[in-house]
N, C-alpha and C positions, 0 to 999 in steps of 0.2 A: 448289553448282555444283544438280543436278537427285538426287533422292532414290533416281532409278534408277541412275544410275551412278556412290554412294555407297553403297548395296546391294551394287553391282557384284561377283562371288562369292563371296555371301553367302548359306548356307541356312535364305531370311524359312520360318515356318513360317507366315505367317498376317501381312497386308500388304488393311487398309482404307480408308491413303489414298496420293493418286492420285502417284504413281508419274512425273509430267511437277513436282513438290512443287517448289520452290527453295527447297534450306535454306542459314543461310550461316553455321550453330554450331548443335555438341550441345555439351548440358549438364546436370553431374546436381543445380543445387540448381534447386528449383521455381521456388523466387526471384528469379530470373534469366531469367526463360518469359519471349520471347517472339515476335509473326512471325517465320517462318520457322526458328524452330528446331528441335531433334530433344530431344526431354528423356529423356536414360534413364536410366527405374523399374529402380534397379540398389540391393546393403545399400545400406544406411549402413555411412562406410568407419569408424568410430566406436561399432557395435553397438544403433545407435537404431535409430528406425522406418525401415520398406524405404516406397526410393526409391518405390513401388506409392504411400502412402495419402498420396501429395503429385501427383501424377497430374491427377486431376485438376483444382488450380490448378493449372498449371501449364497445359491446355490451355485455357484459362477464359483465362489471361492470354496465349493465344497463337503457345502449341509446336502447331506442323504435325501434330509422330507422336511416339509413343513408345519406345518403345528398351528393352524387359522384359527383363527372363531371367527 
């Protein structure tokens, strides 16, 4: 699915990724990040660190873009 299709109807505040980028997965765990995924940099479910702390690692692993709160 293209990023632009995934975001249809979403009020995007800022986007620097190419809307034509193919997306194949949305992940919360940066250790699983790979080419074609969106990394959801969100608050931890168990009170740990915020996902934004792992954003650089996810991008280095190939994540195409970040979803931030």
